[in-house]
C-alpha positions as CSV (number, residue, x, y, z in Angstrom):
1,X,1.1,48.8,-3.3
2,X,3.3,46.1,-1.9
3,X,3.1,44.6,1.5
4,X,6.2,43.7,3.4
5,X,5.5,40.0,2.8
6,X,5.6,40.6,-1.0
7,X,8.8,42.7,-0.7
8,X,10.4,39.9,1.4
9,X,9.4,37.3,-1.2
10,X,10.8,39.3,-4.1
11,X,14.1,39.8,-2.2
12,X,14.3,36.0,-1.6
13,X,13.6,35.3,-5.3
14,X,16.2,37.8,-6.4
15,X,18.8,36.0,-4.4
16,X,18.3,32.8,-6.4
17,X,19.8,32.0,-9.7
18,X,17.5,32.8,-12.6
19,X,16.7,29.1,-13.4
20,X,15.5,28.6,-9.8
21,X,13.5,31.8,-10.0
22,X,11.6,30.4,-12.9
23,X,10.9,27.2,-11.0
24,X,9.7,29.1,-7.9
25,X,7.5,31.3,-10.0
26,X,5.9,28.3,-11.7
27,X,5.3,26.7,-8.4
28,X,3.7,29.9,-7.1
29,X,1.5,30.1,-10.2
30,X,0.2,26.5,-9.6
31,X,-0.2,27.2,-5.9
32,X,-2.2,30.4,-6.5
33,X,-4.3,28.7,-9.1
34,X,-5.1,26.0,-6.5
35,X,-6.0,28.6,-3.9
36,X,-8.3,30.3,-6.4
37,X,-10.0,27.0,-7.2
38,X,-10.6,26.5,-3.5
39,X,-12.0,29.9,-3.1
40,X,-14.4,29.3,-6.0
41,X,-15.5,26.0,-4.5
42,X,-16.1,27.6,-1.1
43,X,-18.2,30.3,-2.7
44,X,-20.2,27.9,-4.7
45,X,-20.7,25.6,-1.7
46,X,-21.8,28.6,0.4
47,X,-24.4,29.6,-2.2
48,X,-25.9,26.2,-2.4
49,X,-25.9,25.6,1.4
50,X,-29.6,26.6,1.8
51,X,-30.7,24.2,-0.9
52,X,-28.7,21.4,0.6
53,X,-30.2,22.0,4.0
54,X,-33.7,22.1,2.5
55,X,-33.1,18.8,0.6
56,X,-31.8,17.1,3.8
57,X,-34.9,18.3,5.7
58,X,-37.2,16.9,2.9
59,X,-35.3,13.6,3.0
60,X,-35.7,13.4,6.8
61,X,-39.4,14.2,6.5
62,X,-39.9,11.4,3.9
63,X,-38.0,8.9,6.1
64,X,-40.1,9.9,9.1
65,X,-43.4,9.5,7.0
66,X,-42.2,6.1,5.7
67,X,-42.2,7.4,2.2
68,X,-38.5,6.9,1.6
69,X,-37.1,4.1,-0.5
70,X,-33.7,2.6,-0.2
71,X,-31.4,3.8,-2.9
72,X,-31.0,1.5,-5.8
73,X,-27.3,1.9,-6.7
74,X,-27.7,-0.2,-9.8
75,X,-29.9,2.6,-11.3
76,X,-27.2,5.3,-10.9
C-alpha cells in the first residue's frame, strides 16, 4: 500500500539518471537509519524517565539533608 508521498518520490527518482538514483537511494538509507536511531533513543529515554526523576529527587533530598558531597572529577 503506497501513499501519495511515496508515489511522488518514486516518480521523482525515476526521472533521474540511474547513477543519481543510486546516490539518492543511498542518502535515503542513511537518513532512514538516522531516523530509526533517533526513535530507538527516544523510546529508551522514555523508558528510563521514571528512574531519572527518582534519582534526581534522591539527589535533591541528600543535598537538602546536607549529605551530598561535591563530585570528585578526578575519580571518574
